[in-house]
DOTOR-765819 format. One record per residue (C-alpha): residue in three letters; chain; y, z, x. Coordinates in nm, 4 decimals, padded with zeros to 6 digits. Example, Ala and Ser with C-alpha at 12.3 -4.5 7.8 and 13.67 -1.06 7.14 Angstrom:
<recs>
<rec><aa>ALA</aa><ch>A</ch><c2>-00.4500</c2><c3>00.7800</c3><c1>01.2300</c1></rec>
<rec><aa>SER</aa><ch>A</ch><c2>-00.1060</c2><c3>00.7140</c3><c1>01.3670</c1></rec>
</recs>
This chain:
<recs>
<rec><aa>UNK</aa><ch>A</ch><c2>-02.0370</c2><c3>-02.9653</c3><c1>-03.2919</c1></rec>
<rec><aa>UNK</aa><ch>A</ch><c2>-01.9991</c2><c3>-02.6034</c3><c1>-03.1744</c1></rec>
<rec><aa>UNK</aa><ch>A</ch><c2>-01.7337</c2><c3>-02.5194</c3><c1>-02.9178</c1></rec>
<rec><aa>UNK</aa><ch>A</ch><c2>-01.9076</c2><c3>-02.4694</c3><c1>-02.5808</c1></rec>
<rec><aa>UNK</aa><ch>A</ch><c2>-01.5951</c2><c3>-02.4211</c3><c1>-02.3723</c1></rec>
<rec><aa>UNK</aa><ch>A</ch><c2>-01.5913</c2><c3>-02.1010</c3><c1>-02.1698</c1></rec>
<rec><aa>UNK</aa><ch>A</ch><c2>-01.4162</c2><c3>-01.8154</c3><c1>-02.3429</c1></rec>
<rec><aa>UNK</aa><ch>A</ch><c2>-01.1100</c2><c3>-01.6777</c3><c1>-02.1697</c1></rec>
<rec><aa>UNK</aa><ch>A</ch><c2>-01.1555</c2><c3>-01.3400</c3><c1>-02.0074</c1></rec>
<rec><aa>UNK</aa><ch>A</ch><c2>-01.0700</c2><c3>-01.0450</c3><c1>-02.2226</c1></rec>
<rec><aa>UNK</aa><ch>A</ch><c2>-00.7462</c2><c3>-00.8577</c3><c1>-02.1656</c1></rec>
<rec><aa>UNK</aa><ch>A</ch><c2>-00.9375</c2><c3>-00.5702</c3><c1>-02.0026</c1></rec>
<rec><aa>UNK</aa><ch>A</ch><c2>-01.1268</c2><c3>-00.8077</c3><c1>-01.7746</c1></rec>
<rec><aa>UNK</aa><ch>A</ch><c2>-00.8030</c2><c3>-00.9832</c3><c1>-01.6737</c1></rec>
<rec><aa>UNK</aa><ch>A</ch><c2>-00.6380</c2><c3>-00.6492</c3><c1>-01.5924</c1></rec>
<rec><aa>UNK</aa><ch>A</ch><c2>-00.9442</c2><c3>-00.5390</c3><c1>-01.3942</c1></rec>
<rec><aa>UNK</aa><ch>A</ch><c2>-00.9481</c2><c3>-00.8649</c3><c1>-01.1974</c1></rec>
<rec><aa>UNK</aa><ch>A</ch><c2>-00.5767</c2><c3>-00.8272</c3><c1>-01.1245</c1></rec>
<rec><aa>UNK</aa><ch>A</ch><c2>-00.6306</c2><c3>-00.4682</c3><c1>-01.0104</c1></rec>
<rec><aa>UNK</aa><ch>A</ch><c2>-00.9165</c2><c3>-00.5743</c3><c1>-00.7809</c1></rec>
<rec><aa>UNK</aa><ch>A</ch><c2>-00.6917</c2><c3>-00.8439</c3><c1>-00.6264</c1></rec>
<rec><aa>UNK</aa><ch>A</ch><c2>-00.4132</c2><c3>-00.5899</c3><c1>-00.5747</c1></rec>
<rec><aa>UNK</aa><ch>A</ch><c2>-00.6464</c2><c3>-00.3323</c3><c1>-00.4191</c1></rec>
<rec><aa>UNK</aa><ch>A</ch><c2>-00.7889</c2><c3>-00.5959</c3><c1>-00.1847</c1></rec>
<rec><aa>UNK</aa><ch>A</ch><c2>-00.4434</c2><c3>-00.7108</c3><c1>-00.0763</c1></rec>
<rec><aa>UNK</aa><ch>A</ch><c2>-00.3219</c2><c3>-00.3503</c3><c1>-00.0441</c1></rec>
<rec><aa>UNK</aa><ch>A</ch><c2>-00.6222</c2><c3>-00.2695</c3><c1>00.1758</c1></rec>
<rec><aa>UNK</aa><ch>A</ch><c2>-00.5664</c2><c3>-00.5753</c3><c1>00.3924</c1></rec>
<rec><aa>UNK</aa><ch>A</ch><c2>-00.1985</c2><c3>-00.4906</c3><c1>00.4399</c1></rec>
<rec><aa>UNK</aa><ch>A</ch><c2>-00.2978</c2><c3>-00.1322</c3><c1>00.5212</c1></rec>
<rec><aa>UNK</aa><ch>A</ch><c2>-00.5526</c2><c3>-00.2458</c3><c1>00.7805</c1></rec>
<rec><aa>UNK</aa><ch>A</ch><c2>-00.2986</c2><c3>-00.4743</c3><c1>00.9484</c1></rec>
<rec><aa>UNK</aa><ch>A</ch><c2>-00.0398</c2><c3>-00.1945</c3><c1>00.9466</c1></rec>
<rec><aa>UNK</aa><ch>A</ch><c2>-00.2930</c2><c3>00.0474</c3><c1>01.0965</c1></rec>
<rec><aa>UNK</aa><ch>A</ch><c2>-00.3666</c2><c3>-00.2017</c3><c1>01.3746</c1></rec>
<rec><aa>UNK</aa><ch>A</ch><c2>00.0066</c2><c3>-00.2443</c3><c1>01.4399</c1></rec>
<rec><aa>UNK</aa><ch>A</ch><c2>00.0534</c2><c3>00.1347</c3><c1>01.4499</c1></rec>
<rec><aa>UNK</aa><ch>A</ch><c2>-00.2396</c2><c3>00.1826</c3><c1>01.6869</c1></rec>
<rec><aa>UNK</aa><ch>A</ch><c2>-00.1339</c2><c3>-00.1036</c3><c1>01.9168</c1></rec>
<rec><aa>UNK</aa><ch>A</ch><c2>00.2363</c2><c3>-00.0162</c3><c1>01.9345</c1></rec>
<rec><aa>UNK</aa><ch>A</ch><c2>00.1594</c2><c3>00.3541</c3><c1>01.9855</c1></rec>
<rec><aa>UNK</aa><ch>A</ch><c2>-00.0735</c2><c3>00.2862</c3><c1>02.2776</c1></rec>
<rec><aa>UNK</aa><ch>A</ch><c2>00.1582</c2><c3>00.0286</c3><c1>02.4359</c1></rec>
<rec><aa>UNK</aa><ch>A</ch><c2>00.4472</c2><c3>00.2758</c3><c1>02.4188</c1></rec>
<rec><aa>UNK</aa><ch>A</ch><c2>00.2305</c2><c3>00.5488</c3><c1>02.5723</c1></rec>
<rec><aa>UNK</aa><ch>A</ch><c2>00.1380</c2><c3>00.3126</c3><c1>02.8571</c1></rec>
<rec><aa>UNK</aa><ch>A</ch><c2>00.5091</c2><c3>00.2460</c3><c1>02.9103</c1></rec>
<rec><aa>UNK</aa><ch>A</ch><c2>00.5589</c2><c3>00.6190</c3><c1>02.9614</c1></rec>
<rec><aa>UNK</aa><ch>A</ch><c2>00.7270</c2><c3>00.7208</c3><c1>02.6367</c1></rec>
<rec><aa>UNK</aa><ch>A</ch><c2>00.6803</c2><c3>01.0775</c3><c1>02.5154</c1></rec>
<rec><aa>UNK</aa><ch>A</ch><c2>00.3907</c2><c3>01.1091</c3><c1>02.2658</c1></rec>
<rec><aa>UNK</aa><ch>A</ch><c2>00.5824</c2><c3>01.2144</c3><c1>01.9529</c1></rec>
<rec><aa>UNK</aa><ch>A</ch><c2>00.8609</c2><c3>00.9640</c3><c1>02.0177</c1></rec>
<rec><aa>UNK</aa><ch>A</ch><c2>00.6033</c2><c3>00.6859</c3><c1>02.0661</c1></rec>
<rec><aa>UNK</aa><ch>A</ch><c2>00.4276</c2><c3>00.7851</c3><c1>01.7431</c1></rec>
<rec><aa>UNK</aa><ch>A</ch><c2>00.7557</c2><c3>00.7920</c3><c1>01.5524</c1></rec>
<rec><aa>UNK</aa><ch>A</ch><c2>00.8450</c2><c3>00.4416</c3><c1>01.6688</c1></rec>
<rec><aa>UNK</aa><ch>A</ch><c2>00.4966</c2><c3>00.3035</c3><c1>01.5978</c1></rec>
<rec><aa>UNK</aa><ch>A</ch><c2>00.4949</c2><c3>00.4625</c3><c1>01.2513</c1></rec>
<rec><aa>UNK</aa><ch>A</ch><c2>00.8349</c2><c3>00.3170</c3><c1>01.1582</c1></rec>
<rec><aa>UNK</aa><ch>A</ch><c2>00.7264</c2><c3>-00.0296</c3><c1>01.2739</c1></rec>
<rec><aa>UNK</aa><ch>A</ch><c2>00.3891</c2><c3>-00.0056</c3><c1>01.0937</c1></rec>
<rec><aa>UNK</aa><ch>A</ch><c2>00.5563</c2><c3>00.1205</c3><c1>00.7749</c1></rec>
<rec><aa>UNK</aa><ch>A</ch><c2>00.7980</c2><c3>-00.1725</c3><c1>00.7860</c1></rec>
<rec><aa>UNK</aa><ch>A</ch><c2>00.5055</c2><c3>-00.4148</c3><c1>00.8288</c1></rec>
<rec><aa>UNK</aa><ch>A</ch><c2>00.3330</c2><c3>-00.2481</c3><c1>00.5317</c1></rec>
<rec><aa>UNK</aa><ch>A</ch><c2>00.6477</c2><c3>-00.2749</c3><c1>00.3204</c1></rec>
<rec><aa>UNK</aa><ch>A</ch><c2>00.6934</c2><c3>-00.6444</c3><c1>00.3963</c1></rec>
<rec><aa>UNK</aa><ch>A</ch><c2>00.3245</c2><c3>-00.7191</c3><c1>00.3338</c1></rec>
<rec><aa>UNK</aa><ch>A</ch><c2>00.3171</c2><c3>-00.5301</c3><c1>00.0063</c1></rec>
<rec><aa>UNK</aa><ch>A</ch><c2>00.6496</c2><c3>-00.6641</c3><c1>-00.1175</c1></rec>
<rec><aa>UNK</aa><ch>A</ch><c2>00.5884</c2><c3>-01.0291</c3><c1>-00.0378</c1></rec>
<rec><aa>UNK</aa><ch>A</ch><c2>00.2107</c2><c3>-01.0490</c3><c1>-00.0848</c1></rec>
<rec><aa>UNK</aa><ch>A</ch><c2>00.0418</c2><c3>-00.7608</c3><c1>-00.2684</c1></rec>
<rec><aa>UNK</aa><ch>A</ch><c2>00.3076</c2><c3>-00.7208</c3><c1>-00.5377</c1></rec>
<rec><aa>UNK</aa><ch>A</ch><c2>00.5017</c2><c3>-01.0449</c3><c1>-00.5030</c1></rec>
<rec><aa>UNK</aa><ch>A</ch><c2>00.4746</c2><c3>-01.0997</c3><c1>-00.8781</c1></rec>
<rec><aa>UNK</aa><ch>A</ch><c2>00.6628</c2><c3>-00.7767</c3><c1>-00.9532</c1></rec>
<rec><aa>UNK</aa><ch>A</ch><c2>01.0322</c2><c3>-00.6996</c3><c1>-00.9789</c1></rec>
<rec><aa>UNK</aa><ch>A</ch><c2>01.2335</c2><c3>-00.7276</c3><c1>-00.6541</c1></rec>
<rec><aa>UNK</aa><ch>A</ch><c2>01.5884</c2><c3>-00.6331</c3><c1>-00.7404</c1></rec>
<rec><aa>UNK</aa><ch>A</ch><c2>01.7127</c2><c3>-00.4054</c3><c1>-00.4628</c1></rec>
<rec><aa>UNK</aa><ch>A</ch><c2>01.5386</c2><c3>-00.4274</c3><c1>-00.1259</c1></rec>
<rec><aa>UNK</aa><ch>A</ch><c2>01.7264</c2><c3>-00.1297</c3><c1>00.0244</c1></rec>
<rec><aa>UNK</aa><ch>A</ch><c2>01.6193</c2><c3>00.0942</c3><c1>-00.2652</c1></rec>
<rec><aa>UNK</aa><ch>A</ch><c2>01.2635</c2><c3>-00.0346</c3><c1>-00.2474</c1></rec>
<rec><aa>UNK</aa><ch>A</ch><c2>01.2393</c2><c3>00.0184</c3><c1>00.1284</c1></rec>
<rec><aa>UNK</aa><ch>A</ch><c2>01.3838</c2><c3>00.3702</c3><c1>00.1084</c1></rec>
<rec><aa>UNK</aa><ch>A</ch><c2>01.1519</c2><c3>00.4662</c3><c1>-00.1783</c1></rec>
<rec><aa>UNK</aa><ch>A</ch><c2>00.8566</c2><c3>00.3090</c3><c1>00.0050</c1></rec>
<rec><aa>UNK</aa><ch>A</ch><c2>00.9341</c2><c3>00.5098</c3><c1>00.3187</c1></rec>
<rec><aa>UNK</aa><ch>A</ch><c2>00.9738</c2><c3>00.8384</c3><c1>00.1235</c1></rec>
<rec><aa>UNK</aa><ch>A</ch><c2>00.6486</c2><c3>00.7860</c3><c1>-00.0672</c1></rec>
<rec><aa>UNK</aa><ch>A</ch><c2>00.4726</c2><c3>00.6932</c3><c1>00.2568</c1></rec>
<rec><aa>UNK</aa><ch>A</ch><c2>00.5906</c2><c3>01.0246</c3><c1>00.4051</c1></rec>
<rec><aa>UNK</aa><ch>A</ch><c2>00.4515</c2><c3>01.2095</c3><c1>00.1015</c1></rec>
<rec><aa>UNK</aa><ch>A</ch><c2>00.1207</c2><c3>01.0269</c3><c1>00.1533</c1></rec>
<rec><aa>UNK</aa><ch>A</ch><c2>00.1252</c2><c3>01.1430</c3><c1>00.5150</c1></rec>
<rec><aa>UNK</aa><ch>A</ch><c2>00.1892</c2><c3>01.4976</c3><c1>00.3916</c1></rec>
<rec><aa>UNK</aa><ch>A</ch><c2>-00.1159</c2><c3>01.4761</c3><c1>00.1669</c1></rec>
<rec><aa>UNK</aa><ch>A</ch><c2>-00.3314</c2><c3>01.3836</c3><c1>00.4665</c1></rec>
<rec><aa>UNK</aa><ch>A</ch><c2>-00.1833</c2><c3>01.6632</c3><c1>00.6749</c1></rec>
<rec><aa>UNK</aa><ch>A</ch><c2>-00.2393</c2><c3>01.9106</c3><c1>00.3909</c1></rec>
<rec><aa>UNK</aa><ch>A</ch><c2>-00.6092</c2><c3>01.8180</c3><c1>00.3770</c1></rec>
<rec><aa>UNK</aa><ch>A</ch><c2>-00.6365</c2><c3>01.8762</c3><c1>00.7515</c1></rec>
<rec><aa>UNK</aa><ch>A</ch><c2>-00.4444</c2><c3>02.2054</c3><c1>00.7369</c1></rec>
<rec><aa>UNK</aa><ch>A</ch><c2>-00.6502</c2><c3>02.3423</c3><c1>00.4464</c1></rec>
<rec><aa>UNK</aa><ch>A</ch><c2>-00.9727</c2><c3>02.2572</c3><c1>00.6259</c1></rec>
<rec><aa>UNK</aa><ch>A</ch><c2>-00.8766</c2><c3>02.3638</c3><c1>00.9783</c1></rec>
<rec><aa>UNK</aa><ch>A</ch><c2>-00.6471</c2><c3>02.6608</c3><c1>00.9245</c1></rec>
<rec><aa>UNK</aa><ch>A</ch><c2>-00.7548</c2><c3>02.7798</c3><c1>00.5782</c1></rec>
<rec><aa>UNK</aa><ch>A</ch><c2>-01.1273</c2><c3>02.7244</c3><c1>00.5391</c1></rec>
<rec><aa>UNK</aa><ch>A</ch><c2>-01.1754</c2><c3>02.7240</c3><c1>00.9161</c1></rec>
<rec><aa>UNK</aa><ch>A</ch><c2>-01.0953</c2><c3>03.0958</c3><c1>00.9191</c1></rec>
<rec><aa>UNK</aa><ch>A</ch><c2>-01.3988</c2><c3>03.1528</c3><c1>00.6962</c1></rec>
<rec><aa>UNK</aa><ch>A</ch><c2>-01.6279</c2><c3>02.8863</c3><c1>00.8469</c1></rec>
<rec><aa>UNK</aa><ch>A</ch><c2>-01.5488</c2><c3>02.8227</c3><c1>01.2163</c1></rec>
<rec><aa>UNK</aa><ch>A</ch><c2>-01.7446</c2><c3>02.4958</c3><c1>01.1994</c1></rec>
<rec><aa>UNK</aa><ch>A</ch><c2>-01.4444</c2><c3>02.3527</c3><c1>01.0102</c1></rec>
<rec><aa>UNK</aa><ch>A</ch><c2>-01.2277</c2><c3>02.3948</c3><c1>01.3212</c1></rec>
<rec><aa>UNK</aa><ch>A</ch><c2>-01.4232</c2><c3>02.1428</c3><c1>01.5307</c1></rec>
<rec><aa>UNK</aa><ch>A</ch><c2>-01.2937</c2><c3>01.7964</c3><c1>01.6209</c1></rec>
<rec><aa>UNK</aa><ch>A</ch><c2>-01.5588</c2><c3>01.6416</c3><c1>01.3942</c1></rec>
<rec><aa>UNK</aa><ch>A</ch><c2>-01.4461</c2><c3>01.8511</c3><c1>01.0970</c1></rec>
<rec><aa>UNK</aa><ch>A</ch><c2>-01.0820</c2><c3>01.7692</c3><c1>01.1749</c1></rec>
<rec><aa>UNK</aa><ch>A</ch><c2>-01.1612</c2><c3>01.3967</c3><c1>01.1774</c1></rec>
<rec><aa>UNK</aa><ch>A</ch><c2>-01.3495</c2><c3>01.4199</c3><c1>00.8495</c1></rec>
<rec><aa>UNK</aa><ch>A</ch><c2>-01.0818</c2><c3>01.6238</c3><c1>00.6723</c1></rec>
<rec><aa>UNK</aa><ch>A</ch><c2>-00.7803</c2><c3>01.4519</c3><c1>00.8277</c1></rec>
<rec><aa>UNK</aa><ch>A</ch><c2>-00.8888</c2><c3>01.0932</c3><c1>00.8736</c1></rec>
<rec><aa>UNK</aa><ch>A</ch><c2>-01.1450</c2><c3>01.0432</c3><c1>00.5988</c1></rec>
<rec><aa>UNK</aa><ch>A</ch><c2>-01.0513</c2><c3>01.2794</c3><c1>00.3169</c1></rec>
<rec><aa>UNK</aa><ch>A</ch><c2>-00.6790</c2><c3>01.3000</c3><c1>00.3922</c1></rec>
<rec><aa>UNK</aa><ch>A</ch><c2>-00.6422</c2><c3>00.9272</c3><c1>00.4394</c1></rec>
<rec><aa>UNK</aa><ch>A</ch><c2>-00.8395</c2><c3>00.8575</c3><c1>00.1197</c1></rec>
<rec><aa>UNK</aa><ch>A</ch><c2>-00.6228</c2><c3>01.0874</c3><c1>-00.0946</c1></rec>
<rec><aa>UNK</aa><ch>A</ch><c2>-00.3046</c2><c3>00.9679</c3><c1>00.0773</c1></rec>
<rec><aa>UNK</aa><ch>A</ch><c2>-00.3998</c2><c3>00.6045</c3><c1>00.0206</c1></rec>
<rec><aa>UNK</aa><ch>A</ch><c2>-00.4768</c2><c3>00.6631</c3><c1>-00.3479</c1></rec>
<rec><aa>UNK</aa><ch>A</ch><c2>-00.1364</c2><c3>00.8288</c3><c1>-00.3857</c1></rec>
<rec><aa>UNK</aa><ch>A</ch><c2>00.0376</c2><c3>00.5454</c3><c1>-00.1996</c1></rec>
<rec><aa>UNK</aa><ch>A</ch><c2>-00.1255</c2><c3>00.2736</c3><c1>-00.4084</c1></rec>
<rec><aa>UNK</aa><ch>A</ch><c2>-00.0350</c2><c3>00.4470</c3><c1>-00.7347</c1></rec>
<rec><aa>UNK</aa><ch>A</ch><c2>00.3177</c2><c3>00.5431</c3><c1>-00.6305</c1></rec>
<rec><aa>UNK</aa><ch>A</ch><c2>00.4104</c2><c3>00.2094</c3><c1>-00.4740</c1></rec>
<rec><aa>UNK</aa><ch>A</ch><c2>00.2878</c2><c3>00.0256</c3><c1>-00.7809</c1></rec>
<rec><aa>UNK</aa><ch>A</ch><c2>00.4610</c2><c3>00.2689</c3><c1>-01.0176</c1></rec>
<rec><aa>UNK</aa><ch>A</ch><c2>00.7926</c2><c3>00.3387</c3><c1>-00.8428</c1></rec>
<rec><aa>UNK</aa><ch>A</ch><c2>00.8602</c2><c3>00.0824</c3><c1>-00.5692</c1></rec>
<rec><aa>UNK</aa><ch>A</ch><c2>00.7220</c2><c3>-00.2473</c3><c1>-00.6972</c1></rec>
<rec><aa>UNK</aa><ch>A</ch><c2>00.7750</c2><c3>-00.2083</c3><c1>-01.0703</c1></rec>
<rec><aa>UNK</aa><ch>A</ch><c2>00.5987</c2><c3>-00.4342</c3><c1>-01.3163</c1></rec>
<rec><aa>UNK</aa><ch>A</ch><c2>00.7773</c2><c3>-00.7240</c3><c1>-01.4762</c1></rec>
<rec><aa>UNK</aa><ch>A</ch><c2>00.6965</c2><c3>-00.8410</c3><c1>-01.8259</c1></rec>
<rec><aa>UNK</aa><ch>A</ch><c2>00.4928</c2><c3>-01.1265</c3><c1>-01.6791</c1></rec>
<rec><aa>UNK</aa><ch>A</ch><c2>00.2733</c2><c3>-00.9004</c3><c1>-01.4640</c1></rec>
<rec><aa>UNK</aa><ch>A</ch><c2>00.1974</c2><c3>-00.6815</c3><c1>-01.7662</c1></rec>
<rec><aa>UNK</aa><ch>A</ch><c2>00.0356</c2><c3>-00.9818</c3><c1>-01.9330</c1></rec>
<rec><aa>UNK</aa><ch>A</ch><c2>-00.2537</c2><c3>-01.0095</c3><c1>-01.6864</c1></rec>
<rec><aa>UNK</aa><ch>A</ch><c2>-00.1039</c2><c3>-01.2439</c3><c1>-01.4281</c1></rec>
<rec><aa>UNK</aa><ch>A</ch><c2>-00.0887</c2><c3>-00.9817</c3><c1>-01.1551</c1></rec>
<rec><aa>UNK</aa><ch>A</ch><c2>-00.1699</c2><c3>-01.1124</c3><c1>-00.8114</c1></rec>
<rec><aa>UNK</aa><ch>A</ch><c2>-00.1165</c2><c3>-01.4783</c3><c1>-00.9008</c1></rec>
<rec><aa>UNK</aa><ch>A</ch><c2>00.1846</c2><c3>-01.6979</c3><c1>-00.8601</c1></rec>
<rec><aa>UNK</aa><ch>A</ch><c2>00.3639</c2><c3>-01.7601</c3><c1>-01.1874</c1></rec>
<rec><aa>UNK</aa><ch>A</ch><c2>00.3141</c2><c3>-02.1081</c3><c1>-01.3238</c1></rec>
<rec><aa>UNK</aa><ch>A</ch><c2>00.6298</c2><c3>-02.3169</c3><c1>-01.3357</c1></rec>
<rec><aa>UNK</aa><ch>A</ch><c2>00.6490</c2><c3>-02.5606</c3><c1>-01.6206</c1></rec>
<rec><aa>UNK</aa><ch>A</ch><c2>00.8836</c2><c3>-02.8578</c3><c1>-01.6291</c1></rec>
<rec><aa>UNK</aa><ch>A</ch><c2>01.1003</c2><c3>-02.6852</c3><c1>-01.8899</c1></rec>
<rec><aa>UNK</aa><ch>A</ch><c2>01.1551</c2><c3>-02.3790</c3><c1>-01.6702</c1></rec>
<rec><aa>UNK</aa><ch>A</ch><c2>01.2045</c2><c3>-02.5492</c3><c1>-01.3338</c1></rec>
<rec><aa>UNK</aa><ch>A</ch><c2>01.5643</c2><c3>-02.6413</c3><c1>-01.4147</c1></rec>
<rec><aa>UNK</aa><ch>A</ch><c2>01.6399</c2><c3>-02.2804</c3><c1>-01.5108</c1></rec>
<rec><aa>UNK</aa><ch>A</ch><c2>01.5146</c2><c3>-02.1352</c3><c1>-01.1804</c1></rec>
<rec><aa>UNK</aa><ch>A</ch><c2>01.7923</c2><c3>-02.0121</c3><c1>-00.9530</c1></rec>
<rec><aa>UNK</aa><ch>A</ch><c2>01.7774</c2><c3>-02.1321</c3><c1>-00.5914</c1></rec>
<rec><aa>UNK</aa><ch>A</ch><c2>01.9038</c2><c3>-01.7886</c3><c1>-00.4856</c1></rec>
<rec><aa>UNK</aa><ch>A</ch><c2>01.6335</c2><c3>-01.5887</c3><c1>-00.6702</c1></rec>
<rec><aa>UNK</aa><ch>A</ch><c2>01.3147</c2><c3>-01.4456</c3><c1>-00.5236</c1></rec>
<rec><aa>UNK</aa><ch>A</ch><c2>01.0780</c2><c3>-01.7371</c3><c1>-00.4613</c1></rec>
<rec><aa>UNK</aa><ch>A</ch><c2>00.7623</c2><c3>-01.5242</c3><c1>-00.4621</c1></rec>
</recs>
């Protein structure tokens, strides 16, 4: 009788599925962090804080929320050896991502806007800063966080990204109670 059991997904398909899960989680964490940033910023403004100080505080809080969400959910299956190093690297790479967005806005508004004044309008600034800048900054953040902050473990390289590792009876006794439980 021929084997009619479903064939396991190919290695490429497994990697693509893992990438789709990671992108979805990364986007969800980003949306929550954006909402935190927006809410905290506006609450602080209503409390009378100066605009740049309020934005600095809201950005630090939102970046911390993003770090926690990405570390313990998006890339929980990856190496977590030094939280201080990871947080610092995350914050630095986030600042570079912000710089990418600002560069898109500056090129459009101050560079190309000198040639085409229509690129100095609020609509053009929103398109270049919020849409284009945020898109390029987000692509950079996803790549850099995955590459430098939340490094792959041997297990995640084998197509298990985004899923909890299976614990077999033989390995349960070897698991340290102090280790990362994600």
